[in-house]
Kinemage of the C-alpha trace (Angstrom):
@kinemage 1
@onewidth
@group {chain A} dominant
@subgroup {mainchain}
@vectorlist {calphas} color= white
{ca met a 1} P 44.376 -59.657 -5.457
{ca leu a 2} L 46.290 -56.369 -5.640
{ca gln a 3} L 43.154 -54.599 -6.864
{ca thr a 4} L 41.219 -55.892 -3.851
{ca val a 5} L 43.929 -54.643 -1.483
{ca ile a 6} L 43.902 -51.222 -3.174
{ca lys a 7} L 40.099 -51.053 -2.850
{ca leu a 8} L 40.350 -52.014 0.810
{ca leu a 9} L 43.004 -49.385 1.556
{ca ile a 10} L 41.162 -46.567 -0.215
{ca ser a 11} L 37.770 -47.474 1.246
{ca ser a 12} L 39.045 -47.867 4.811
{ca gly a 13} L 41.156 -44.740 4.400
{ca val a 14} L 38.000 -42.718 3.787
{ca ile a 15} L 36.502 -43.961 7.070
{ca val a 16} L 39.686 -43.147 9.010
{ca leu a 17} L 39.870 -39.713 7.382
{ca val a 18} L 36.283 -38.866 8.344
{ca ser a 19} L 36.735 -40.028 11.947
{ca glu a 20} L 39.978 -38.062 12.319
{ca ile a 21} L 38.425 -34.896 10.873
{ca ala a 22} L 35.352 -35.340 13.112
{ca lys a 23} L 37.609 -35.336 16.191
{ca lys a 24} L 38.569 -31.762 15.354
{ca asn a 25} L 35.384 -30.522 13.689
{ca thr a 26} L 32.158 -32.549 13.865
{ca tyr a 27} L 30.454 -30.300 11.304
{ca leu a 28} L 33.167 -30.900 8.702
{ca gly a 29} L 33.306 -34.599 9.600
{ca gly a 30} L 29.545 -34.828 9.178
{ca leu a 31} L 29.688 -32.973 5.890
{ca ile a 32} L 32.288 -35.353 4.484
{ca ala a 33} L 30.507 -38.407 5.898
{ca ser a 34} L 27.204 -37.283 4.367
{ca ile a 35} L 28.715 -37.362 0.894
{ca pro a 36} L 27.754 -40.780 -0.428
{ca leu a 37} L 31.400 -41.875 -0.575
{ca val a 38} L 30.632 -45.546 0.037
{ca ser a 39} L 28.062 -45.478 -2.738
{ca val a 40} L 30.351 -43.657 -5.151
{ca leu a 41} L 33.297 -45.938 -4.375
{ca ser a 42} L 31.073 -49.005 -4.748
{ca met a 43} L 29.872 -47.850 -8.151
{ca val a 44} L 33.419 -47.046 -9.258
{ca trp a 45} L 34.713 -50.448 -8.082
{ca leu a 46} L 31.782 -52.203 -9.774
{ca tyr a 47} L 32.418 -50.392 -13.040
{ca ile a 48} L 36.180 -51.027 -12.915
{ca asp a 49} L 35.548 -54.724 -12.226
{ca thr a 50} L 32.756 -55.291 -14.762
{ca lys a 51} L 32.645 -52.352 -17.222
{ca asp a 52} L 28.868 -52.975 -17.036
{ca ile a 53} L 26.904 -49.717 -17.062
{ca glu a 54} L 23.633 -51.603 -16.471
{ca ser a 55} L 24.979 -53.051 -13.206
{ca val a 56} L 26.084 -49.588 -12.097
{ca arg a 57} L 22.667 -48.174 -12.999
{ca asn a 58} L 20.907 -50.941 -11.064
{ca leu a 59} L 23.150 -50.427 -8.041
{ca ser a 60} L 22.514 -46.682 -8.161
{ca asn a 61} L 18.768 -47.277 -8.303
{ca ser a 62} L 18.899 -49.696 -5.369
{ca ile a 63} L 20.940 -47.208 -3.342
{ca leu a 64} L 18.354 -44.526 -4.053
{ca trp a 65} L 15.551 -46.622 -2.581
{ca met a 66} L 17.616 -47.680 0.439
{ca val a 67} L 18.589 -44.107 1.376
{ca ile a 68} L 15.030 -43.483 2.524
{ca pro a 69} L 14.957 -46.087 5.338
{ca ser a 70} L 18.582 -45.393 6.293
{ca ile a 71} L 17.531 -41.934 7.484
{ca ser a 72} L 15.777 -43.653 10.408
{ca leu a 73} L 19.185 -44.282 12.002
{ca phe a 74} L 20.000 -40.567 12.027
{ca ile a 75} L 16.587 -39.762 13.471
{ca ser a 76} L 16.485 -42.470 16.148
{ca leu a 77} L 20.094 -42.284 17.380
{ca pro a 78} L 20.027 -38.680 18.663
{ca ile a 79} L 16.610 -39.258 20.211
{ca leu a 80} L 17.835 -42.338 22.073
{ca leu a 81} L 21.023 -40.611 23.206
{ca arg a 82} L 19.060 -37.566 24.374
{ca ser a 83} L 16.829 -39.930 26.345
{ca gly a 84} L 19.820 -40.972 28.411
{ca ile a 85} L 20.290 -44.385 26.827
{ca gly a 86} L 23.970 -45.348 26.614
{ca phe a 87} L 25.911 -45.038 23.387
{ca tyr a 88} L 26.299 -48.736 22.527
{ca leu a 89} L 22.674 -49.580 23.316
{ca ser a 90} L 21.528 -46.539 21.312
{ca ile a 91} L 23.623 -47.614 18.316
{ca phe a 92} L 22.265 -51.163 18.614
{ca leu a 93} L 18.630 -50.031 18.891
{ca ser a 94} L 19.041 -47.516 16.047
{ca thr a 95} L 20.486 -50.281 13.875
{ca ile a 96} L 17.548 -52.570 14.699
{ca ile a 97} L 15.108 -49.753 13.885
{ca thr a 98} L 16.925 -49.135 10.592
{ca ile a 99} L 16.843 -52.832 9.673
{ca gly a 100} L 13.101 -52.816 10.371
{ca cys a 101} L 12.679 -49.765 8.138
{ca tyr a 102} L 14.649 -51.529 5.385
{ca gly a 103} L 12.288 -54.495 5.690
{ca val a 104} L 9.196 -52.286 5.497
{ca thr a 105} L 10.641 -50.413 2.500
{ca ile a 106} L 11.447 -53.630 0.640
{ca leu a 107} L 7.958 -54.961 1.390
{ca leu a 108} L 6.303 -51.759 0.164
{ca leu a 109} L 8.450 -51.631 -2.968
{ca ser a 110} L 7.576 -55.224 -3.826
{ca arg a 111} L 3.867 -54.498 -3.342
{ca phe a 112} L 4.184 -51.663 -5.846
{ca gly a 113} L 6.044 -53.905 -8.281
{ca ile a 114} L 9.427 -52.240 -7.824
{ca glu a 115} L 12.238 -54.779 -7.896
{ca leu a 116} L 15.684 -54.085 -6.511
């Protein structure tokens, strides 16, 4: 239980840190946020919990494939905001677009015989 609490505090601390830095400098906040901290922390936690290199390798491979459709959020959000659509609706629509891109990616990967 203590390990779970430590993971929660470190992981949430990263999010708070990025948002606080972004208040003062959006470039630096974006730079830190663009580092795959969630991915790295997830792989570290997985390895600490399981000591299974194969699981870490599989997670890393799955993350690689899912980075491609996740870019759609960062393309669609600024476009929607620039179009005058409100923030919350833009976030919602960008998330829906991203989910759709995940679905298309998973479908294409399965058609090419790539399993995640």
